[in-house]
N, C-alpha and C positions, 0 to 999 in steps of 0.2 A: 585533500575531499575527506568526508568522513561516509557515511553508508549509514541509513535508517534500516532496519532492517521489522515489516510489522509483520507480524502473523495474528491471523484474524480462525479462530477455533469455530466452524459451524456445530451445529445440531446435526446428529447422525447424517448420511443423505442428503446434505444441504448443500455440500461444498460445488458441486456442478451445478445447481440454479444458480447463485451470486456467482459465479465464475461468467456466467453466460450474460446474466444481468449487467456485472463490472465492466466486459471487455466493450458490451456496446454504447451503457450509458455513462461509467465513471469513468474508464480509460482514457479516451479523447479528453476529460476535462482536464485532466491529472498533465496528461503529457503535454497540453496548453501549457499547466502554471508550473507543473514540478518541475518537468525539465527528463531528466536521464533516469527510467526504469533499468533496473540493469538484471533482474529475475525477477517471476512471477511464475509459483508453481505450487503444487499439495502435495502433503504428505501421502508416502507409502506405506513406510516404516517408520515406528517411532508412534509416537502420541498423531493421533488419525484425523480424520475432520480436520486437519488446517489446512488453510490456505495462506500461504507466507512470499511477500513482493519488499522488493529492496530496489531503495532510490539513493543514487549518489550525491551529492552537495559538495560545493568548493567549500562550504564551513557554515556554523553552526549557526551564522546570521544570515549566511544567505538560503537555508534550511528555515529558517523563521519567518522570512522575509516572503518568500514562498508560499510556504502554507499558510500564512497573514492570509495572502490572496485571495485563496484560492478559499475559504472561509469565509471569506466576503462575495466569492462569486457567485452569480446569478441561477447558473447554469448546475453547478456543483452545490447550490443548495434543491433543485430540483430533484436531483439526482438522487441526494439524499429522502427528501421528502416520498418519492416516488419509489423509494428501496423496496420490494417486496422484503414483507415481514416473517420473522422466527426462523430465518436461514442462521444471523452470529449468533452466538451465546457470549462469547467474550473478546478480548480485544488483547495486543502486546505490542508495544514498538519499544524497538532496543536503537541506540545511536553508538554505531561501532568506529575506531578509527584504527584505519591501516594500518600496522607496520610498516617500518623506514621500505623493507625488501618485498612488500606487497607488489604483485601484479597489478591491482589497483587501488593508486595511492595520485 
């Protein structure tokens, strides 16, 4: 198993608006296409104005296949096209390999 951690840095005060739009419009598509969301939240301490979500995949190959299918999905294109402008400042993605003794493996 691998875990993808995506961190979106929002413009100050915009995380709530992004989460609201994503929950209604992006999450249903991603859940259908990507599968296992294991965490979604926002920062309170440390770098602020960030939304972090984590997705579990069986392998890098599965992630590549699922992300590729998502990129072709018309509902995902609608979500992106209709996203309110000026919310997201930057995005970072990390792929993590759980240790052999990790509860998530």
